C-alpha positions as CSV (number, residue, x, y, z in Angstrom):
1,X,2.2,-126.6,224.7
2,X,2.3,-123.1,223.5
3,X,0.2,-122.2,220.5
4,X,1.9,-119.0,219.5
5,X,5.3,-117.8,220.3
6,X,6.4,-114.3,219.2
7,X,9.6,-112.4,220.2
8,X,10.8,-109.2,219.0
9,X,8.1,-109.0,216.2
10,X,8.6,-105.5,214.9
11,X,7.0,-103.4,212.4
12,X,8.4,-99.9,211.3
13,X,6.6,-97.2,209.4
14,X,8.9,-94.9,207.5
15,X,9.0,-91.9,205.3
16,X,12.5,-91.6,204.3
17,X,13.3,-92.3,208.0
18,X,11.7,-94.3,210.7
19,X,8.9,-92.5,212.2
20,X,7.0,-95.2,214.1
21,X,8.0,-98.6,215.6
22,X,5.7,-101.2,217.2
23,X,7.3,-104.4,218.8
24,X,5.6,-107.4,220.5
25,X,6.8,-110.4,222.4
26,X,4.2,-112.9,223.8
27,X,3.3,-116.5,224.2
28,X,-0.2,-117.9,223.9
29,X,-1.8,-121.3,224.7
30,X,-4.9,-122.9,223.3
31,X,-7.9,-121.4,225.2
32,X,-6.1,-118.4,226.5
33,X,-7.4,-115.0,226.0
34,X,-5.5,-111.8,225.7
35,X,-6.4,-108.0,225.4
36,X,-4.3,-105.4,224.0
37,X,-5.0,-101.9,225.2
38,X,-3.4,-98.7,224.9
39,X,-3.9,-95.0,223.6
40,X,-4.8,-94.3,220.0
41,X,-1.7,-94.5,217.6
42,X,0.3,-96.8,219.9
43,X,0.3,-99.7,217.4
44,X,-2.4,-102.1,218.6
45,X,-3.7,-102.6,215.3
46,X,-0.4,-103.0,213.8
47,X,0.4,-105.8,216.1
48,X,-2.9,-107.4,215.4
49,X,-2.2,-107.2,211.6
50,X,1.1,-108.9,212.0
51,X,-0.5,-111.7,214.1
52,X,-3.2,-112.0,211.4
53,X,-0.6,-112.4,208.7
54,X,-1.8,-109.2,206.9
55,X,1.0,-107.1,207.4
56,X,4.7,-108.2,206.9
57,X,7.0,-107.8,210.0
58,X,10.0,-105.6,209.4
59,X,11.9,-108.3,211.3
60,X,11.1,-110.9,213.9
61,X,13.2,-112.8,216.2
62,X,10.7,-115.7,216.6
63,X,7.3,-115.9,215.0
64,X,6.1,-119.5,215.4
65,X,2.5,-121.1,215.3
66,X,2.6,-124.6,216.9
67,X,-0.1,-127.0,215.9
68,X,-0.6,-130.6,217.2
69,X,0.9,-132.0,214.1
70,X,3.4,-129.5,212.7
71,X,5.1,-126.2,213.5
72,X,4.7,-123.1,211.2
73,X,7.6,-120.7,211.0
74,X,5.6,-117.6,210.0
75,X,8.8,-115.4,209.7
76,X,10.3,-117.8,207.4
77,X,7.2,-118.0,205.3
78,X,7.1,-114.3,205.0
79,X,10.6,-114.1,203.7
80,X,10.4,-117.2,201.2
81,X,6.7,-117.9,200.5
82,X,4.2,-115.3,201.5
83,X,1.7,-116.6,198.9
84,X,1.3,-119.7,201.2
85,X,0.2,-117.6,204.3
86,X,-3.4,-117.4,202.7
87,X,-3.8,-121.2,203.6
88,X,-2.8,-120.6,207.3
89,X,-5.3,-117.7,207.5
90,X,-8.1,-119.9,205.8
91,X,-7.7,-122.7,208.2
92,X,-6.1,-121.8,211.5
93,X,-7.2,-118.1,212.0
94,X,-10.5,-116.4,212.7
95,X,-11.0,-112.5,212.6
96,X,-13.7,-110.2,213.9
97,X,-13.5,-106.8,212.2
98,X,-14.7,-103.7,214.1
99,X,-17.1,-103.0,211.2
100,X,-18.4,-106.7,211.0
101,X,-16.9,-107.1,207.4
102,X,-20.0,-109.2,206.4
103,X,-20.7,-109.7,202.8
104,X,-23.8,-107.8,201.9
105,X,-25.0,-110.3,199.3
106,X,-25.0,-113.3,201.7
107,X,-27.6,-114.0,204.3
108,X,-26.5,-114.4,208.0
109,X,-26.4,-118.2,207.6
110,X,-24.5,-118.0,204.4
111,X,-21.9,-115.7,205.9
112,X,-21.3,-118.0,208.8
113,X,-21.0,-121.0,206.6
114,X,-18.5,-119.4,204.3
115,X,-15.4,-120.2,206.3
116,X,-16.5,-123.9,206.0
117,X,-16.9,-123.7,202.4
118,X,-13.4,-122.1,201.9
119,X,-11.8,-124.9,203.8
120,X,-13.4,-127.4,201.6
121,X,-16.4,-128.6,203.8
122,X,-19.5,-129.3,201.7
123,X,-22.8,-128.5,203.2
124,X,-23.7,-131.6,205.0
125,X,-25.9,-132.4,208.1
126,X,-22.7,-132.1,210.2
127,X,-21.6,-128.7,209.0
128,X,-25.1,-127.4,209.0
129,X,-25.5,-128.6,212.7
130,X,-22.4,-126.7,213.5
131,X,-23.8,-123.5,211.9
132,X,-27.2,-123.9,213.6
133,X,-25.5,-124.3,216.9
134,X,-23.7,-121.1,216.7
135,X,-26.9,-119.4,215.5
136,X,-28.7,-120.5,218.7
137,X,-25.7,-119.9,220.8
138,X,-25.5,-116.1,219.7
139,X,-29.0,-115.5,219.4
140,X,-29.1,-115.3,215.6
141,X,-31.6,-118.1,214.7
142,X,-34.5,-115.5,214.1
143,X,-32.4,-113.5,211.5
144,X,-30.4,-116.3,210.0
145,X,-32.1,-115.8,206.5
146,X,-31.8,-112.0,206.6
147,X,-29.1,-109.8,204.7
148,X,-26.7,-107.8,206.9
149,X,-28.4,-104.4,205.8
150,X,-31.4,-105.4,207.9
151,X,-29.6,-106.3,210.9
152,X,-28.7,-104.0,213.9
153,X,-25.1,-103.2,214.7
154,X,-25.2,-105.9,217.6
155,X,-26.5,-108.6,215.4
156,X,-24.0,-107.7,212.8
157,X,-21.1,-108.1,215.3
158,X,-22.5,-111.4,216.5
159,X,-22.6,-112.7,213.0
160,X,-19.0,-111.7,212.6
161,X,-18.2,-113.7,215.7
162,X,-20.1,-116.8,214.5
163,X,-18.2,-116.6,211.2
164,X,-14.8,-116.3,213.0
165,X,-15.5,-119.4,215.2
166,X,-17.4,-121.7,212.9
167,X,-14.3,-123.5,211.4
168,X,-12.8,-123.9,214.8
169,X,-9.6,-121.8,214.2
170,X,-6.6,-122.2,216.4
171,X,-6.3,-118.4,216.9
172,X,-9.2,-115.8,216.9
173,X,-8.2,-112.2,216.5
174,X,-10.7,-109.3,217.0
175,X,-10.1,-105.6,216.4
176,X,-12.1,-103.3,218.3
177,X,-15.1,-105.6,217.8
178,X,-17.6,-103.6,220.1
179,X,-16.5,-100.1,219.2
180,X,-19.9,-99.3,217.6
181,X,-22.1,-100.8,220.3
182,X,-23.5,-99.4,223.5
183,X,-22.0,-100.5,226.7
184,X,-24.5,-103.4,227.5
185,X,-24.6,-104.8,224.1
186,X,-20.8,-104.6,223.9
187,X,-20.3,-106.6,227.0
188,X,-22.8,-109.3,226.0
189,X,-21.0,-109.5,222.7
190,X,-17.4,-109.7,224.3
191,X,-18.6,-112.5,226.6
192,X,-20.0,-114.4,223.7
193,X,-16.7,-114.0,222.0
194,X,-14.7,-115.2,225.0
195,X,-17.0,-118.3,225.8
196,X,-17.3,-119.2,222.1
197,X,-13.4,-119.2,221.7
198,X,-12.9,-121.1,225.0
199,X,-15.4,-123.9,224.1
200,X,-13.4,-124.5,220.9
201,X,-10.1,-124.2,222.6
202,X,-9.0,-121.4,220.5
203,X,-6.6,-118.7,221.7
204,X,-8.2,-115.2,221.6
205,X,-6.5,-111.9,221.1
206,X,-8.7,-108.7,221.4
207,X,-7.6,-105.1,220.6
208,X,-9.8,-102.7,222.5
209,X,-9.2,-99.2,223.9
210,X,-12.0,-100.1,226.7
211,X,-9.9,-101.7,229.5
212,X,-12.9,-101.8,231.7
213,X,-14.9,-103.8,229.3
214,X,-12.0,-106.2,228.8
215,X,-12.0,-106.8,232.6
216,X,-15.8,-107.1,232.9
217,X,-15.4,-109.8,230.0
218,X,-12.7,-111.6,232.0
219,X,-10.0,-111.0,229.5
220,X,-6.6,-110.2,231.0
221,X,-5.2,-107.0,229.4
222,X,-1.7,-106.0,228.5
223,X,-1.2,-102.2,227.5
224,X,1.2,-101.2,224.8
225,X,4.1,-99.3,226.6
226,X,6.1,-96.4,225.1
227,X,9.8,-97.0,224.9
228,X,12.7,-94.5,224.8
229,X,13.2,-93.1,221.4
230,X,15.9,-95.0,219.8
231,X,16.4,-92.3,217.2
232,X,15.4,-88.7,216.8
233,X,11.8,-88.4,216.0
234,X,11.1,-92.1,216.3
235,X,8.2,-93.2,218.3
236,X,8.4,-96.7,219.7
237,X,5.8,-98.9,221.5
238,X,6.2,-102.3,222.9
239,X,4.0,-105.1,224.0
240,X,5.6,-107.8,226.3
241,X,3.7,-110.7,227.7
242,X,6.3,-112.9,229.7
243,X,5.7,-116.6,229.2
244,X,5.1,-118.6,232.2
245,X,8.0,-120.8,233.4
246,X,7.6,-124.3,232.0
247,X,9.6,-126.9,230.3
248,X,10.4,-126.1,226.8
249,X,8.2,-127.8,224.3
250,X,9.6,-130.7,222.2
251,X,10.6,-129.1,218.8
252,X,8.9,-130.4,215.7
253,X,10.2,-129.9,212.2
254,X,8.8,-126.7,210.6
255,X,6.3,-127.3,207.9
256,X,5.4,-125.5,204.8
257,X,1.6,-125.3,204.1
258,X,0.3,-126.0,200.6
259,X,-1.0,-123.3,198.2
260,X,-4.7,-122.9,198.8
261,X,-6.6,-125.1,196.3
262,X,-8.7,-123.5,193.6
263,X,-12.3,-123.7,194.6
264,X,-13.9,-122.6,191.3
265,X,-17.6,-123.4,192.4
266,X,-17.3,-121.4,195.4
267,X,-15.7,-118.5,193.7
268,X,-18.4,-118.7,191.0
269,X,-21.2,-118.6,193.6
270,X,-19.6,-115.6,195.3
271,X,-19.3,-113.7,192.2
272,X,-22.7,-114.6,190.9
273,X,-24.4,-113.7,194.2
274,X,-22.7,-110.2,194.3
275,X,-23.7,-109.7,190.6
276,X,-27.4,-110.5,191.6
277,X,-27.3,-108.4,194.7
278,X,-26.4,-105.2,192.6
279,X,-28.8,-106.2,189.8
280,X,-29.5,-102.6,189.0
281,X,-25.9,-101.8,188.0
282,X,-25.5,-105.2,186.5
283,X,-28.6,-104.6,184.2
284,X,-27.3,-101.3,183.1
285,X,-23.8,-102.6,182.1
286,X,-25.5,-105.5,180.3
287,X,-27.8,-103.2,178.4
288,X,-24.9,-100.8,177.5
289,X,-22.8,-103.7,176.3
290,X,-25.6,-105.3,174.2
291,X,-26.3,-101.8,172.7
292,X,-22.7,-101.8,171.3
293,X,-22.9,-105.4,170.0
294,X,-26.4,-105.3,168.4
295,X,-25.3,-102.9,165.5
296,X,-22.3,-105.0,164.9
297,X,-24.4,-108.2,164.6
298,X,-27.1,-106.4,162.3
299,X,-24.3,-105.4,160.0
300,X,-22.9,-108.8,160.0
301,X,-26.1,-110.4,159.3
302,X,-26.7,-108.0,156.4
303,X,-23.2,-108.7,155.1
304,X,-23.8,-112.4,155.3
305,X,-27.3,-112.5,154.1
306,X,-27.1,-110.0,151.3
307,X,-23.7,-111.4,150.0
308,X,-24.8,-114.9,150.4
309,X,-28.2,-114.2,148.5
310,X,-26.5,-112.5,145.5
311,X,-23.7,-115.1,145.4
312,X,-26.1,-117.9,145.3
313,X,-28.0,-116.4,142.7
314,X,-24.9,-116.2,140.6
315,X,-23.9,-119.9,141.4
316,X,-27.7,-120.9,140.4
317,X,-26.6,-119.6,136.9
318,X,-24.4,-122.3,135.5
319,X,-22.6,-119.9,133.3
320,X,-21.3,-117.9,136.3
321,X,-18.4,-120.3,136.8
322,X,-17.8,-121.0,133.1
323,X,-14.7,-119.4,131.2
324,X,-15.5,-119.3,127.5
325,X,-12.5,-118.2,125.3
326,X,-12.9,-116.3,122.2
327,X,-9.3,-115.6,121.2
328,X,-8.3,-116.7,117.7
329,X,-5.6,-119.2,118.3
330,X,-5.1,-122.9,118.9
331,X,-3.9,-124.9,121.9
332,X,-1.9,-128.0,122.2
333,X,-2.2,-130.8,124.5
334,X,0.5,-129.2,126.7
335,X,-1.4,-125.9,126.7
336,X,-4.5,-127.5,127.9
337,X,-2.6,-129.5,130.6
338,X,-1.1,-126.2,131.8
339,X,-4.5,-124.7,132.2
340,X,-5.8,-127.9,134.1
341,X,-2.8,-127.3,136.6
342,X,-4.0,-123.8,137.7
343,X,-5.1,-124.1,141.3
344,X,-8.5,-122.3,140.8
345,X,-9.6,-124.2,137.8
346,X,-12.0,-127.1,138.6
347,X,-12.5,-128.5,135.0
348,X,-11.0,-128.2,131.5
349,X,-11.7,-130.1,128.5
350,X,-10.5,-129.2,124.9
351,X,-12.9,-128.2,121.9
352,X,-12.0,-129.6,118.5
353,X,-13.3,-126.5,116.6
354,X,-13.9,-122.8,117.2
355,X,-17.5,-123.6,116.3
356,X,-19.2,-126.8,117.9
357,X,-19.3,-129.8,115.7
358,X,-22.7,-130.5,114.0
359,X,-24.5,-133.8,113.7
360,X,-27.8,-134.9,112.5
361,X,-30.4,-136.6,114.9
362,X,-32.8,-139.0,113.1
363,X,-36.3,-138.5,113.7
364,X,-39.2,-141.0,112.9
365,X,-41.3,-139.8,110.0
366,X,-39.7,-136.4,110.1
367,X,-36.5,-134.7,108.6
368,X,-33.6,-135.0,110.9
369,X,-32.7,-132.2,113.3
370,X,-29.2,-130.6,113.6
371,X,-27.4,-130.2,116.9
372,X,-24.0,-129.0,118.1
373,X,-21.9,-131.6,119.8
374,X,-19.8,-130.5,123.0
375,X,-17.3,-132.4,124.8
376,X,-17.6,-133.5,128.3
377,X,-15.4,-135.5,130.9
378,X,-15.3,-136.9,134.2
379,X,-15.8,-134.0,136.7
380,X,-17.8,-131.7,134.4
381,X,-19.6,-129.4,136.9
382,X,-22.4,-128.5,134.6
383,X,-23.6,-132.2,134.0
384,X,-22.8,-133.3,137.4
385,X,-25.0,-130.7,138.9
386,X,-28.1,-131.8,136.9
387,X,-27.5,-135.4,136.0
388,X,-24.2,-137.2,135.6
389,X,-21.3,-137.6,132.9
390,X,-22.4,-140.1,130.2
391,X,-20.6,-143.3,129.7
392,X,-18.5,-143.8,126.3
393,X,-21.8,-144.8,124.3
394,X,-23.9,-142.3,126.0
395,X,-25.2,-138.7,125.6
396,X,-26.7,-135.8,127.4
397,X,-29.0,-133.5,125.4
398,X,-30.5,-130.2,126.2
399,X,-34.3,-129.5,126.9
400,X,-34.4,-127.5,123.8
401,X,-33.2,-130.4,121.6
402,X,-35.5,-132.8,123.5
403,X,-38.6,-130.6,122.4
404,X,-37.6,-131.4,118.6
405,X,-37.6,-135.2,119.4
406,X,-41.1,-136.5,119.9
407,X,-41.5,-138.9,123.0
408,X,-37.8,-138.9,123.8
409,X,-36.9,-140.5,127.1
410,X,-33.8,-141.4,129.0
411,X,-32.4,-144.7,128.0
412,X,-33.7,-144.3,124.3
413,X,-31.2,-144.7,121.3
414,X,-30.5,-141.7,119.5
415,X,-29.0,-142.3,116.0
416,X,-26.5,-139.6,115.1
417,X,-25.5,-138.9,111.5
418,X,-21.8,-137.7,111.0
419,X,-21.3,-136.4,107.4
420,X,-18.2,-135.5,105.4
421,X,-17.0,-134.8,101.9
422,X,-14.1,-136.9,100.4
423,X,-12.8,-136.0,97.0
424,X,-16.1,-134.0,96.4
425,X,-18.3,-137.0,97.3
426,X,-20.5,-136.8,100.5
427,X,-20.1,-139.7,103.0
428,X,-21.8,-140.3,106.4
429,X,-21.9,-142.9,109.2
430,X,-24.7,-143.4,111.8
431,X,-23.6,-143.8,115.3
432,X,-26.2,-144.9,117.9
433,X,-26.0,-143.2,121.2
434,X,-28.1,-144.0,124.4
435,X,-29.7,-140.9,126.0
436,X,-28.3,-140.7,129.4
437,X,-29.9,-137.5,130.7
438,X,-31.5,-134.2,129.7
439,X,-30.4,-130.8,130.9
440,X,-32.8,-128.1,131.8
441,X,-33.0,-124.9,130.2
442,X,-31.4,-123.3,133.1
443,X,-28.2,-125.2,132.4
444,X,-28.1,-124.7,128.5
445,X,-30.9,-123.2,126.5
446,X,-29.4,-124.2,123.0
447,X,-29.8,-127.5,121.1
448,X,-26.6,-129.1,122.3
449,X,-25.6,-132.7,122.7
450,X,-22.8,-133.5,125.3
451,X,-20.7,-136.7,124.5
452,X,-17.4,-138.0,126.0
453,X,-14.3,-136.1,124.6
454,X,-12.9,-139.3,123.1
455,X,-16.0,-139.8,120.8
456,X,-16.0,-136.1,119.7
457,X,-12.3,-136.5,118.8
458,X,-13.1,-139.5,116.8
459,X,-15.8,-137.7,115.1
460,X,-13.5,-135.0,114.1
461,X,-10.8,-137.4,112.7
462,X,-13.7,-138.9,110.6
463,X,-14.7,-135.4,109.2
464,X,-11.0,-134.7,108.5
465,X,-11.2,-137.7,106.1
466,X,-9.3,-140.1,108.5
467,X,-10.1,-143.6,109.5
468,X,-11.5,-144.5,113.0
469,X,-10.9,-148.3,112.8
470,X,-12.2,-149.0,116.6
471,X,-15.5,-147.5,115.5
472,X,-15.4,-149.1,112.0
473,X,-15.4,-145.7,110.2
474,X,-13.4,-145.9,106.9
475,X,-11.0,-143.3,105.7
476,X,-7.4,-142.5,105.2
477,X,-4.6,-143.5,107.7
478,X,-4.3,-140.9,110.5
479,X,-1.2,-138.8,110.4
480,X,1.4,-138.6,113.1
481,X,1.0,-134.8,113.7
482,X,0.3,-133.5,117.3
483,X,-3.4,-132.8,117.7
484,X,-4.2,-129.0,118.0
485,X,-7.5,-127.6,119.6
486,X,-9.5,-124.5,118.7
487,X,-10.6,-123.8,122.2
488,X,-11.8,-125.4,125.6
489,X,-14.4,-125.6,128.1
490,X,-13.6,-124.3,131.5
491,X,-15.1,-124.1,135.0
492,X,-13.4,-122.4,137.9
493,X,-13.8,-123.8,141.4
494,X,-15.8,-120.9,143.0
495,X,-16.8,-117.3,142.4
496,X,-13.8,-115.9,144.2
497,X,-11.7,-117.7,141.5
498,X,-13.4,-116.0,138.5
499,X,-11.4,-113.0,138.5
500,X,-7.8,-114.5,139.3
501,X,-8.4,-117.0,136.4
502,X,-9.5,-114.3,134.0
503,X,-6.4,-112.4,134.8
504,X,-4.1,-115.5,134.5
505,X,-5.6,-116.2,131.1
506,X,-5.2,-112.5,130.1
507,X,-1.5,-112.8,131.1
508,X,-1.2,-115.8,128.8
509,X,-2.7,-113.9,125.9
510,X,-6.2,-115.5,126.1
511,X,-9.3,-113.4,126.0
512,X,-12.4,-115.1,127.5
513,X,-15.9,-114.4,128.4
514,X,-16.6,-114.4,132.3
515,X,-18.9,-113.1,135.0
516,X,-16.0,-111.2,136.3
517,X,-18.0,-108.0,136.4
518,X,-20.9,-109.5,138.4
519,X,-18.4,-111.0,140.9
520,X,-16.5,-107.7,141.3
521,X,-19.7,-106.1,142.1
522,X,-20.5,-108.5,145.0
523,X,-17.0,-108.3,146.2
524,X,-17.3,-104.4,146.3
525,X,-20.4,-104.7,148.3
526,X,-18.9,-107.1,150.6
527,X,-15.9,-104.8,151.1
528,X,-18.2,-101.8,151.7
529,X,-20.2,-103.6,154.3
530,X,-17.1,-105.0,155.9
531,X,-15.6,-101.5,156.2
532,X,-18.8,-100.1,157.6
533,X,-18.8,-102.9,160.2
534,X,-15.3,-102.2,161.2
535,X,-15.7,-98.5,161.4
536,X,-18.9,-98.7,163.6
537,X,-17.6,-101.6,165.5
538,X,-14.2,-100.3,166.1
539,X,-15.5,-96.9,167.5
540,X,-18.4,-98.5,169.4
541,X,-16.4,-101.2,170.9
542,X,-13.5,-98.8,171.9
543,X,-16.0,-96.6,173.7
544,X,-17.5,-99.7,175.3
545,X,-14.3,-101.2,176.3
546,X,-13.2,-97.9,178.1
547,X,-16.6,-97.8,179.9
548,X,-16.3,-101.4,181.0
549,X,-12.8,-101.0,182.2
550,X,-13.9,-97.9,184.1
551,X,-16.8,-99.8,185.6
552,X,-14.8,-102.8,186.7
553,X,-12.1,-100.7,188.3
554,X,-14.7,-98.5,190.0
555,X,-16.5,-101.6,191.3
556,X,-13.1,-103.0,192.7
557,X,-12.4,-99.7,194.5
558,X,-15.8,-99.4,195.9
559,X,-15.8,-103.0,197.1
560,X,-12.4,-102.8,198.7
561,X,-13.6,-103.9,202.0
562,X,-15.3,-107.1,200.2
563,X,-11.6,-108.0,198.9
564,X,-9.8,-107.1,201.9
565,X,-12.2,-109.4,204.0
566,X,-11.7,-112.1,201.5
567,X,-8.1,-111.8,201.9
568,X,-8.3,-111.9,205.8
569,X,-10.5,-115.1,205.5
570,X,-7.9,-117.0,203.5
571,X,-8.7,-116.1,199.7
572,X,-5.3,-116.1,197.8
573,X,-4.3,-113.1,195.7
574,X,-5.2,-115.1,192.4
575,X,-8.6,-116.1,193.7
576,X,-9.4,-112.5,194.5
577,X,-8.3,-111.5,191.0
578,X,-10.7,-114.0,189.6
579,X,-13.8,-112.7,191.2
580,X,-14.2,-109.4,189.1
581,X,-13.3,-111.5,186.0
582,X,-16.0,-113.8,186.7
583,X,-18.5,-110.9,187.1
584,X,-17.2,-109.3,183.8
585,X,-17.8,-112.8,182.3
586,X,-21.5,-112.8,183.5
587,X,-21.9,-109.4,182.0
588,X,-20.4,-110.4,178.6
589,X,-22.5,-113.5,178.4
590,X,-25.8,-111.8,179.2
591,X,-25.0,-108.9,176.9
592,X,-24.3,-111.2,174.0
593,X,-27.6,-113.1,174.8
594,X,-29.4,-109.8,174.9
595,X,-27.8,-108.6,171.7
596,X,-28.7,-111.9,170.0
597,X,-32.3,-111.1,171.0
598,X,-32.4,-107.8,169.6
599,X,-30.7,-108.8,166.5
600,X,-33.4,-111.5,165.9
601,X,-36.1,-108.7,166.1
602,X,-34.2,-106.5,163.9
603,X,-33.8,-109.6,161.4
604,X,-37.4,-110.1,161.4
605,X,-38.1,-106.5,160.3
606,X,-35.4,-106.7,157.6
607,X,-36.8,-109.9,156.2
608,X,-40.3,-108.5,156.2
609,X,-39.0,-105.4,154.4
610,X,-36.9,-107.2,151.8
611,X,-39.7,-109.9,151.2
612,X,-40.7,-108.6,147.6
613,X,-37.3,-109.2,146.1
614,X,-36.3,-112.4,148.1
615,X,-37.0,-115.9,146.7
616,X,-37.7,-119.1,148.6
617,X,-34.7,-120.0,150.8
618,X,-33.0,-116.5,150.6
619,X,-32.4,-114.2,153.6
620,X,-31.6,-110.4,153.7
621,X,-30.0,-110.7,157.2
622,X,-28.7,-114.0,158.4
623,X,-25.9,-114.9,161.0
624,X,-24.3,-118.5,160.7
625,X,-23.8,-120.4,164.0
626,X,-20.1,-120.1,163.7
627,X,-20.6,-116.0,163.9
628,X,-22.8,-116.4,166.9
629,X,-20.2,-118.5,168.6
630,X,-17.7,-115.9,167.7
631,X,-19.9,-113.3,169.1
632,X,-19.9,-114.9,172.5
633,X,-16.2,-115.6,172.5
634,X,-15.3,-112.0,171.5
635,X,-17.6,-110.5,174.0
636,X,-16.2,-112.7,176.7
637,X,-12.7,-112.0,175.7
638,X,-13.4,-108.2,175.6
639,X,-14.9,-108.3,178.9
640,X,-12.2,-110.2,180.5
641,X,-9.6,-107.7,179.1
642,X,-11.6,-104.9,180.6
643,X,-11.6,-106.7,183.9
644,X,-7.9,-107.0,183.8
645,X,-7.8,-103.2,184.4
646,X,-9.4,-103.8,187.9
647,X,-6.9,-106.6,188.5
648,X,-4.1,-104.1,188.3
649,X,-5.6,-102.3,191.2
650,X,-6.0,-105.6,193.2
651,X,-2.4,-106.4,192.6
652,X,-1.3,-103.3,194.5
653,X,-4.0,-102.8,197.2
654,X,-3.0,-103.4,200.9
655,X,-5.8,-105.3,202.8
656,X,-4.7,-104.1,206.2
657,X,-5.0,-100.4,205.1
658,X,-8.4,-100.9,203.6
659,X,-9.6,-102.7,207.0
660,X,-8.1,-99.8,209.0
661,X,-9.7,-97.1,206.6
662,X,-13.2,-98.6,206.4
663,X,-13.4,-99.3,210.1
């Protein structure tokens, strides 16, 4: 059964018109060897490139690879699904390049093992034994763990032969495999290639200008023959190997191979080994990238640390979120509800008088002490921060008032005396309140009592001469007029809400005391640090991106043979594109880690310098975990974008031209 059937396989090189034409017709069977000879420029390598599925034929009468279980119509695949040819090269072809084409970052053993890994064979005792067998067969056992750069030319070519044979391909192709060797070494290498292919029942095609060497190695040779010019100026060469007379093989349906599977662990391993092999260049790229990232991290840490410290100091001041109106006007229930509806407002409770209501707190064996009463309600941020909102019969007092009450304690009953004058006669009632909590001086430094808003409203009704039946306070019947308030207690939800609420109240004709000036100072500082970060970061990262993109493109061009050899061994175009992206990813992750280490050193110095004005728990330079995660993600994204510049070159490069140029 023929393995390879080719008829009228043709490749034309043109420059406006056809200048060169190479044709081939041949039949090869398993285990058969064929040498192709001819003068330089006659198209030997062109024919081999077509057989290796590197170069697309201009046309083909028949281009069929027959396997035991399927037929592969290679001409149809070139027309309809060229991306699937990588799977055929990977599994069914082996190639020996005249320069060896070994990966410089892999040892001899690893170079030989690579085709097995590409075809999905893990490192098992069976695959290891197959590699060791070839190492012994080709006399490479003593250099198995050395890198190609330490080998002689003969050892490199024997390694390339072993790599081409290890996965037992159906067809082995060799392009001038002994051109750089002395005659004796060349003959030994050629005989090893022939015997190795024959033992594995692989067909062998060797291109060589040395007809005598092919004859000594026992390889039948066919020369490329010049044909008469078909057109003016067109050079034509043909290779014809007539098929022996035999019965026609039984046709099997043509099969379409699957796309090569992604082998991410293998690609990651190759990229990492190459990255480590060129560690000097990799180290320089990492340091350059880290030098661009570190200033951004320090500026970001200062922005977060300083702003957070100043903001926290404001938040530690309970008055920072308070809005205290001083306009001479009254407010209805509807006005208070409208203020409560503002999205930035966290708490509003109405006050009954412009000045706080005053009560007398009875003291044993001493005159009573006066205190102002303020309203509170559920959700009061001031009380909830230090204690909690008192129940209906409870009260919270300040530390200043507590100092005037000897032996006062939470849970104790405080008799509050509420006074009024009716028809010129003084009246009063005593209302017992249970002490619910005591506010520290940091919360309120005046003598105040905080009681539920409903109780304060009842106190005001009593003072106005009206009765409060539910509390047993006598007086006139209350009128049905709508209640008006002289002011309110308000707290906003955050420091960022202070300025918008102040402006909204101003628009409604309400003047109020706020900490807007302090907040504006912090926001101005934050904006300034943000602007500096953006300016420094923009210029630095733009230059760094250009440098990384240039480095990635230069690496791809410098390693053109590396990518061409990978293409020849069956790596698909998308897998080749992933290799430089992975290496740029390694650069980004190491650079981000290095910059994080440098930032840590800078942060320690800044913390030490700012220690005199920092309080416990405060930091001058601090990056949250989310910012560090964003640093890694941003560095990785930038590196991948720069790596895409090299991918553009990979999308257009022609592996066959690279292999011929770097031979």
